[in-house]
SEROKE-153577 format. One line per 10 residues: number of its first residue (from 1); their letters; for each residue x, y, z of N, C-alpha, C. Coordinates in steps of 0.05 Angstrom, whole numbers. Atoms other than C-alpha are relative to their C-alpha. Example, Ala and Ser with C-alpha at 12.3 -4.5 7.8 and 13.67 -1.06 7.14 Angstrom:
<atoms>
1	as	18:-24:0:246:-90:156:18:24:0 ~ -16:-24:-1:273:-21:143:-15:22:14
</atoms>
This chain:
<atoms>
1	mslltvsgsp	19:-26:6:1:1:-3:17:22:4 ~ -21:-25:1:31:70:-20:-13:18:22 ~ 4:-22:-18:32:122:32:-3:27:-10 ~ -3:-28:8:14:195:21:13:17:19 ~ -16:-18:-20:57:248:47:-11:29:-2 ~ 17:-22:1:20:307:66:16:27:8 ~ -22:-20:-4:65:371:64:-14:25:6 ~ 11:-23:-4:53:439:87:-9:17:-21 ~ 8:-21:21:21:496:46:26:17:-5 ~ 21:2:22:25:524:-5:-2:-25:-17
11	hvhghqnvks	-2:22:20:7:470:-54:-6:7:-27 ~ -1:-11:27:-2:516:-116:27:8:-9 ~ -30:-8:11:63:519:-155:-1:15:-26 ~ -4:-16:26:85:568:-207:24:-2:-12 ~ -24:5:12:139:581:-251:22:14:13 ~ -21:-15:-18:178:623:-203:8:-19:24 ~ -10:11:-26:222:596:-146:16:19:12 ~ -11:-18:-15:261:625:-93:29:11:-14 ~ -23:-8:13:326:626:-136:-9:20:-21 ~ 4:-18:24:293:663:-196:-11:24:12
21	imygvvvami	8:-27:-11:258:715:-151:24:14:13 ~ -23:-11:-14:321:728:-110:20:12:-26 ~ -17:-10:18:364:737:-173:-18:21:-18 ~ 19:-21:10:302:778:-202:8:26:14 ~ -5:-28:-17:314:826:-148:28:9:-1 ~ -22:-11:8:385:830:-161:5:15:-25 ~ 5:-11:26:373:849:-233:-11:30:3 ~ 15:-24:-2:327:901:-212:16:21:12 ~ -19:-21:-13:380:932:-167:27:8:-15 ~ -21:-11:20:431:941:-225:-1:25:-5
31	paifvsvyff	-1:-28:7:406:1009:-245:17:15:22 ~ -5:-15:-27:418:1033:-170:29:-3:4 ~ -24:7:0:483:998:-172:20:19:-15 ~ -14:-17:16:513:1035:-230:-1:28:4 ~ 3:-29:-10:484:1103:-208:19:5:24 ~ -13:-4:-26:518:1093:-139:34:1:-9 ~ -28:0:8:586:1075:-174:6:23:-15 ~ -10:-23:14:584:1133:-222:3:23:20 ~ 0:-27:-21:570:1184:-163:21:-2:21 ~ -20:5:-24:612:1153:-109:27:-13:-9
41	gldaarvifi	-28:10:9:666:1119:-150:3:-28:10 ~ -9:26:-9:702:1055:-131:-11:-6:31 ~ 9:5:-27:680:1067:-58:-22:-16:3 ~ 31:10:-1:608:1046:-73:8:-32:-10 ~ -3:34:8:634:979:-111:15:-11:22 ~ -17:16:-25:682:963:-52:-22:-4:21 ~ 18:4:-21:624:970:-1:-21:-24:-12 ~ 18:23:13:577:926:-46:17:-25:-1 ~ -14:25:0:631:877:-58:4:-17:25 ~ -8:12:-24:651:865:12:-25:-8:14
51	svaaclffvw	20:6:-13:582:863:39:-12:-21:-16 ~ 6:29:12:560:809:-13:15:-21:9 ~ -16:20:-4:621:769:0:-2:-8:29 ~ 1:10:-30:614:775:79:-24:-14:3 ~ 25:14:-3:543:754:72:-1:-28:-11 ~ -8:21:11:559:699:29:16:-21:21 ~ -17:12:-14:611:675:73:-10:-7:25 ~ 7:5:-22:575:678:136:-30:-24:-4 ~ 17:17:10:516:639:104:11:-27:-1 ~ -15:28:5:564:583:83:7:-11:22
61	iiqkyllkgp	-16:12:-21:602:577:148:-21:-6:23 ~ 17:5:-19:540:580:196:-17:-28:-8 ~ 12:21:9:503:527:151:14:-26:0 ~ -21:29:-1:565:479:146:5:-6:26 ~ -12:9:-26:589:481:216:-17:4:25 ~ 15:-4:-22:535:504:260:-30:-15:-5 ~ 32:11:8:465:486:228:8:-30:-12 ~ -3:27:11:496:426:191:-19:-9:-19 ~ 21:10:19:443:425:141:5:6:-26 ~ -4:-3:29:436:433:64:10:30:-4
71	ltindgsalv	-9:-25:6:476:492:37:-16:16:-21 ~ 18:-16:16:433:548:5:15:23:-7 ~ -19:-25:6:491:596:-12:-11:8:-29 ~ 3:-6:29:470:592:-86:-30:10:-3 ~ 30:-5:1:394:606:-74:-3:33:-8 ~ 0:-30:7:408:688:-85:-9:14:29 ~ 8:-18:-20:381:705:-15:19:15:16 ~ -20:-17:-16:444:720:18:13:21:-21 ~ -7:-20:22:465:760:-47:-14:22:-1 ~ 15:-21:-8:407:803:-37:1:13:22
81	tgvllafnvp	-4:-13:-29:415:814:36:27:18:-5 ~ -25:-18:-3:486:836:20:1:27:-14 ~ -1:-29:16:470:888:-37:-19:17:16 ~ 18:-17:-14:410:914:6:18:11:24 ~ -17:-3:-26:459:919:67:18:25:-7 ~ -19:-22:11:508:958:24:-15:25:-13 ~ 18:-25:12:451:1003:-7:-8:20:24 ~ 7:-16:-24:439:1025:68:20:12:16 ~ -23:-15:-14:507:1049:87:14:18:-17 ~ -19:-20:17:555:1107:67:21:-15:-16
91	snlpvwmivv	-24:17:19:606:1088:13:26:7:11 ~ -26:0:-11:661:1108:60:1:-14:25 ~ 6:17:-22:640:1060:114:26:-22:3 ~ -18:19:-1:700:1020:141:0:-31:-7 ~ 2:28:13:713:947:116:-11:-16:24 ~ 4:18:-19:708:917:185:-28:7:12 ~ 28:-5:-11:640:955:205:-18:-16:-23 ~ 21:13:21:611:929:136:0:-30:10 ~ 1:33:-4:633:854:156:-18:-2:26 ~ 18:0:-25:600:866:226:-29:2:-5
101	galvsigiak	27:-4:9:536:889:192:-10:-23:-15 ~ 6:21:11:536:828:148:-5:-22:22 ~ 3:17:-23:548:786:210:-30:-2:13 ~ 29:-5:-10:485:814:243:-21:-6:-17 ~ 23:5:19:444:810:183:-5:-30:-5 ~ 1:26:4:461:739:170:-4:-18:22 ~ 1:19:-24:477:707:235:-23:4:20 ~ 21:-7:-19:428:743:278:-27:4:-8 ~ 24:-6:14:373:769:236:-13:-23:-14 ~ 8:18:17:369:712:193:4:-31:9
111	msfgglgknp	-4:25:-2:401:646:209:-7:-12:30 ~ 12:11:-25:385:645:285:-29:-4:1 ~ 29:5:4:312:638:263:-4:-23:-17 ~ 5:23:15:327:579:217:7:7:-25 ~ -8:1:29:347:611:153:-23:12:-15 ~ 21:-12:20:306:637:93:-27:-10:6 ~ 25:11:-4:231:638:103:-9:-1:29 ~ 7:-4:-33:235:644:180:6:24:11 ~ -8:-26:-15:265:709:196:-24:18:0 ~ 22:-24:-2:211:758:225:5:28:-11
121	fnpaligrvf	-7:-26:7:249:818:208:16:5:-26 ~ -21:-1:28:285:844:141:32:2:12 ~ -28:6:-11:359:822:152:17:22:-4 ~ -17:-21:11:388:879:114:-1:23:19 ~ 6:-23:-16:351:931:156:10:-3:27 ~ -12:2:-26:371:897:221:30:8:2 ~ -28:-7:2:440:902:200:4:27:-1 ~ -2:-32:2:434:977:181:-6:13:27 ~ 7:-12:-23:397:994:246:23:-3:19 ~ -22:5:-24:451:959:291:26:17:-7
131	llisfpvqmt	-29:-16:4:509:996:255:-12:28:5 ~ 6:-27:-7:472:1062:262:-2:4:27 ~ -1:-3:-31:460:1053:337:27:-3:11 ~ -24:9:-11:530:1025:347:22:21:-10 ~ -23:-18:15:572:1069:300:-19:23:-15 ~ 16:-19:18:527:1132:288:16:22:-13 ~ -16:-21:12:583:1179:272:8:-9:-29 ~ -4:14:28:608:1133:213:-21:-2:-16 ~ 28:2:14:535:1121:194:-15:20:-11 ~ 13:-24:9:521:1190:186:19:18:-11
141	swpvpkalfa	-21:-21:12:581:1217:152:-1:-10:-30 ~ 10:4:27:560:1222:78:19:13:-22 ~ -15:-14:21:611:1230:19:-17:18:-20 ~ 12:-17:21:590:1284:-30:4:-13:-24 ~ -2:15:29:574:1255:-98:23:14:-16 ~ -21:-14:21:627:1267:-149:-6:20:-15 ~ 10:-20:21:585:1304:-197:-4:25:12 ~ 9:-26:-12:575:1358:-147:31:13:6 ~ -28:-9:-6:654:1365:-138:7:24:-21 ~ -15:-18:17:691:1428:-162:26:-14:-6
151	pgvtdavtgp	-29:11:12:758:1412:-202:20:-1:28 ~ -24:1:-19:812:1390:-151:-9:-11:29 ~ 12:11:-25:765:1367:-95:1:-28:-1 ~ -5:29:2:779:1298:-69:-26:-13:10 ~ 24:11:-10:731:1244:-52:-5:-5:29 ~ 2:0:-26:741:1252:20:-14:21:16 ~ 20:-21:-11:692:1310:28:-27:-12:7 ~ 30:12:-9:628:1295:67:-16:24:2 ~ 21:-21:-2:566:1335:74:-26:-15:9 ~ 26:10:-9:494:1327:101:-19:-10:-22
161	ttlgilkegl	20:5:19:440:1292:59:-23:22:1 ~ 25:-19:3:377:1328:37:-18:0:25 ~ 17:-3:-25:336:1307:96:15:12:25 ~ -22:-11:-21:397:1322:142:0:30:0 ~ 5:-28:-1:398:1392:118:-25:15:10 ~ 27:-8:-9:322:1403:130:-3:-1:29 ~ 4:7:-29:324:1371:198:17:18:17 ~ -14:-19:-19:381:1411:226:-6:28:-5 ~ 9:-26:2:359:1475:192:-27:7:17 ~ 25:-4:-15:289:1469:218:3:1:30
171	nagksvqelm	-9:-1:-26:317:1454:288:12:27:11 ~ -12:-21:-3:357:1515:283:-17:26:-5 ~ 24:-18:1:293:1556:272:-3:11:-28 ~ 1:-10:28:298:1566:194:-22:-12:-11 ~ 23:10:15:240:1555:149:6:-19:-22 ~ -4:18:24:233:1502:94:6:14:-23 ~ -4:-15:22:230:1554:43:28:10:-3 ~ -26:-13:-4:295:1585:66:19:-19:-3 ~ -22:24:1:330:1518:71:1:-9:-29 ~ 0:11:22:308:1492:2:6:24:-20
181	gssgfpgymn	-9:-23:23:326:1561:-34:30:4:7 ~ -31:-2:2:402:1555:-7:11:-9:-20 ~ -14:8:22:455:1547:-52:10:-30:5 ~ -10:27:-8:477:1479:-18:-21:-24:0 ~ 21:17:-6:408:1447:-20:1:-19:-33 ~ -1:12:21:406:1390:-71:-23:3:-22 ~ 23:-4:20:336:1402:-102:-14:-23:-9 ~ 15:21:7:285:1358:-132:15:-17:-23 ~ -16:13:22:324:1342:-197:24:-17:8 ~ -18:16:-12:387:1318:-159:-8:-21:13
191	dmigaqggsv	5:21:-15:348:1278:-116:-11:-22:-19 ~ 8:19:14:320:1243:-177:18:-13:-13 ~ -20:15:15:378:1228:-214:24:-13:20 ~ -21:13:-20:426:1213:-151:21:19:7 ~ -20:-20:-7:467:1276:-146:-4:12:28 ~ 3:-11:-27:460:1281:-68:11:-19:15 ~ -9:16:-23:486:1255:-4:-15:-17:9 ~ 15:22:-11:465:1190:26:10:-27:-1 ~ -6:26:3:467:1116:29:10:-8:-30 ~ -7:8:29:499:1080:-29:-24:-3:-20
201	geisaialll	17:5:21:436:1056:-59:-25:13:0 ~ 26:-18:-4:384:1108:-38:-2:26:-15 ~ -4:-25:8:407:1163:-76:-16:9:-28 ~ 12:-9:27:374:1157:-148:-27:-7:-2 ~ 31:5:-3:298:1159:-145:-5:-15:-30 ~ 7:11:30:296:1144:-225:11:-28:-1 ~ -13:26:3:345:1081:-220:-20:-16:17 ~ 16:22:-18:305:1050:-162:-29:-3:-12 ~ 30:7:11:237:1062:-196:5:-17:-29 ~ -1:25:21:264:1024:-258:-1:-26:9
211	gaaymyfrki	1:23:-12:283:969:-215:-24:-12:12 ~ 26:8:-12:214:969:-183:-20:-6:-23 ~ 17:9:21:179:968:-249:7:-24:-11 ~ -12:27:11:222:908:-268:-11:-21:17 ~ 8:18:-14:203:875:-209:-36:-7:3 ~ 30:2:4:127:888:-217:-8:-14:-21 ~ 6:16:25:126:865:-287:9:-32:-2 ~ -12:25:-4:163:803:-267:-20:-15:24 ~ 15:9:-21:112:794:-214:12:-10:24 ~ -19:2:-24:166:791:-159:-17:19:19
221	itwhipvayt	13:-11:-18:126:842:-121:-30:12:-9 ~ 28:-12:6:50:870:-120:-1:28:7 ~ 4:-30:-4:26:940:-117:-9:7:29 ~ 15:-5:-22:-10:932:-50:19:18:21 ~ -20:-14:-19:51:951:-1:9:27:-11 ~ -9:-23:10:81:1003:-48:-22:23:-4 ~ 18:-21:0:18:1041:-62:-13:6:25 ~ 9:-7:-28:-8:1038:8:20:17:16 ~ -21:-12:-7:59:1058:34:5:30:-7 ~ -3:-28:10:72:1118:-10:-26:16:5
231	gsafvfsgil	20:-16:-1:2:1138:-8:-7:10:25 ~ 4:-15:-28:-5:1148:68:21:13:6 ~ -18:-23:-3:60:1180:68:-4:23:-11 ~ 5:-21:13:42:1225:17:-23:17:13 ~ 21:-15:-13:-26:1241:47:7:16:27 ~ -7:-12:-25:2:1251:117:15:20:-2 ~ -18:-19:1:59:1292:96:-13:27:-12 ~ 12:-23:13:15:1335:50:-18:15:18 ~ 20:-17:-14:-37:1351:103:22:17:23 ~ -21:-13:-13:26:1372:148:11:25:-14
241	wlvdparfid	-10:-22:15:51:1412:92:-19:23:-3 ~ 22:-20:1:-17:1449:83:-1:15:20 ~ 4:-14:-25:-23:1463:152:21:23:7 ~ -24:-22:-11:47:1501:162:21:-10:-21 ~ -20:6:24:92:1497:94:26:14:9 ~ -28:-12:-7:145:1536:131:14:-20:19 ~ -10:19:-18:154:1480:182:3:-29:-10 ~ 0:29:8:139:1415:147:3:0:-33 ~ -7:1:29:168:1391:78:-22:-12:-15 ~ 20:10:20:125:1379:20:-1:-31:-5
251	pvmhmlaggm	0:31:1:105:1307:4:15:-11:-24 ~ -20:9:18:143:1306:-61:26:-3:9 ~ -29:4:-11:208:1318:-28:2:-22:19 ~ 0:24:-21:190:1261:25:4:-23:-15 ~ 2:21:15:179:1217:-31:31:-5:-15 ~ -23:-1:15:244:1233:-69:25:0:16 ~ -21:0:-18:292:1245:-10:5:-24:18 ~ -4:24:-21:327:1192:35:-6:-26:-12 ~ 4:30:6:311:1120:34:-30:-8:-7 ~ 28:8:5:234:1122:18:-2:-21:-23
261	ilgvffmatd	5:18:21:236:1090:-50:13:-28:2 ~ -15:24:-1:290:1041:-34:-14:-21:23 ~ 18:15:-19:248:1022:29:-25:-10:-11 ~ 23:7:9:185:1020:-4:-6:-25:-20 ~ 3:19:17:197:975:-62:20:-26:8 ~ -23:21:-3:262:932:-40:-4:-12:27 ~ -5:11:-25:250:922:31:-26:-5:15 ~ 28:6:-8:177:933:53:-14:-25:-12 ~ 12:24:17:158:881:-3:12:-27:7 ~ -12:25:-4:200:826:28:-23:-18:7
271	mvsspmsprg	19:15:-7:160:765:24:-2:-14:25 ~ 2:14:-23:181:734:85:-12:16:28 ~ 5:-17:-27:172:791:139:-21:19:-8 ~ 23:-18:5:111:824:104:-21:-15:-5 ~ 26:20:-1:37:800:108:-3:-17:-24 ~ 5:19:22:14:745:64:-24:13:-21 ~ 25:-4:11:-59:772:47:4:28:-14 ~ 1:-26:8:-70:832:3:-12:19:19 ~ 10:-16:-19:-113:866:54:20:5:24 ~ -18:-6:-19:-62:856:104:28:13:-8
281	qlvfgvgagl	-21:-20:10:-6:886:59:-11:27:-4 ~ 12:-27:1:-48:946:49:2:9:33 ~ -7:-8:-26:-48:953:128:31:3:6 ~ -30:-4:-3:26:942:131:9:26:-11 ~ -11:-21:16:40:990:79:-11:31:12 ~ 7:-24:-13:-7:1046:109:16:7:30 ~ -11:-6:-27:24:1037:180:33:7:-4 ~ -25:-6:2:95:1037:153:3:30:-14 ~ -1:-28:10:80:1103:113:-4:20:21 ~ 6:-24:-23:50:1141:176:25:-1:19
291	ltilirvwga	-23:0:-21:107:1114:220:26:14:-12 ~ -21:-15:12:159:1141:167:-2:27:3 ~ 7:-24:0:130:1208:166:4:12:30 ~ -1:-6:-29:124:1211:244:26:0:7 ~ -27:0:-11:193:1193:257:17:24:-19 ~ -14:-20:13:219:1239:201:-4:25:10 ~ 6:-26:-6:185:1302:228:5:4:32 ~ -4:-6:-26:186:1288:304:21:-19:13 ~ -24:14:-11:241:1237:315:26:13:2 ~ -28:-12:-4:315:1246:331:16:-1:-26
301	ypegvsfail	-16:7:23:341:1218:265:-19:11:-27 ~ 14:-18:22:323:1258:197:-16:-25:-18 ~ 12:21:15:306:1186:166:-20:-18:18 ~ 21:20:-18:249:1141:189:-5:-28:-14 ~ 6:25:19:244:1085:132:8:-23:18 ~ -10:24:-10:285:1032:168:-18:-7:22 ~ 16:3:-25:250:1039:235:-25:-8:-7 ~ 24:6:9:182:1039:206:-3:-24:-10 ~ 1:26:7:191:979:167:2:-22:19 ~ -5:21:-23:219:939:225:-23:0:19
311	imnaftplin	25:4:-20:163:961:271:-23:-15:-14 ~ 20:16:9:113:934:222:8:-23:-6 ~ -7:25:3:151:873:208:-6:-15:31 ~ 4:11:-26:140:859:287:-35:-2:-2 ~ 23:0:-2:68:871:275:-16:-22:-24 ~ 5:19:21:65:822:210:-16:-27:12 ~ 16:23:-12:41:762:249:-28:4:13 ~ 27:-7:-8:-17:798:281:-18:8:-24 ~ 13:-8:24:-36:827:215:-11:-27:-16 ~ 8:28:13:-34:752:186:-24:-9:14
321	rsfkpkrfge	20:13:-12:-75:731:240:-30:15:-2 ~ 24:-14:0:-126:785:232:-14:2:-27 ~ 9:0:28:-131:783:156:6:-29:-16 ~ -8:29:12:-131:707:142:-14:-1:-27 ~ 18:3:28:-152:689:69:-15:-24:5 ~ 18:24:-2:-210:644:60:12:-24:-6 ~ -5:31:4:-195:570:62:-17:-9:-21 ~ 15:9:23:-211:533:2:-19:-21:9 ~ 20:17:-5:-278:501:6:-15:6:22 ~ 14:-12:-25:-297:542:71:-28:8:-7
331	vpaks	25:-10:2:-366:552:81:-9:24:23 ~ 0:-19:-20:-384:617:113:-23:-7:22 ~ 20:8:-21:-419:610:183:-24:18:1 ~ 25:-13:0:-491:627:187:-2:16:25 ~ 3:-15:-28:-509:686:235:-26:-9:11
</atoms>
C-alpha cells in the first residue's frame, strides 16, 4: 500500500522559485548599483563587494559548521541581503564595520531563526539599524557625490543629506523655504538622478523606480504595499505641509529624499517579513507610511524608513492573524 505524504502549504506551484525571485531582485538593483558607482566611484563598488562577500561567507560557514544542514548559498537570498545592506550604508564605511553589519544581518537576523523563510525582520535593515546605533558617527558621514565636486576636490569631502539639511535647519529655527532656496540644497532634480549625499543605494529615485517596475512586471512584487506605503506617507505629509509649509516638507520631497523609494519597493515588500494577504499588505503599507513621516518629522533621526519597516515587521504575525484568506472550500458561518 502506498502512503501519502502531506506537506505544508502552499500547494499551488508556479513558474517562479526562490532562486529566480532572488536573482530577479538582483537584476532590479543593477540600475541603482551603476548610479552609485558613477557618483561615489570605486568606494561604492568596494562596499557592495565586501557586503555581498561577507554575507555569502557567513551563510556558508553557519550552515556548514553550526546548522549542519543543506547549503543554500546559491539561492540568491544572501546575495540580495548583501546588496541591500550595502545600499543602506555610506560609501566610506570602514571594511570591518561592513563585515560586522553582514554578520548581524545573516547570523542574528536570519540564520538564528532558521534561515530563509523564517526570519521575522528584514535582515538587511537589522544590520543597518545595528550599525546606525552602534556607530552613529560613521553611519551618518555622507560623502558628497563626485558630480557635485569642483575641480580638484577629493572624494574625502563629506556633507549632509537632503533630509539632514532640512532637519538641522528646522531645528535651528529656519523655514523650509529658506533651506530649500539655499545654494547647497540638492533640490528635486538632484534627488531624482542621484546627485545628493546619502547611502550607497538610496540616492537615485529614477534608478530605483526602474528596478521597481522590473520587479512588478516580473510579478516579484505586487502593488499593495508600495501603493499603501507611498499613499499614506504622501497624504500625511501633505496634510502637515498644507497646515504649515514653513515647518513641514512637501510630500514630493518626502518621496524623493532619503530611503523612501528604496525601502518601499525593495525592503517593505520582502515576502518573508511582510503580510501574506492583500488586505494585510495594505494595512502594513499604511502603517509603515505613517510611521515613516512621524519619525522623520518628530524623531531624533532625519530618516525613518528603516525603523518604520522593522516596526511593521513586528506586527506582521498579528496582521496575518487578523486578515486570514478564506480557506479553500470553506462555508461561511450562518448568523
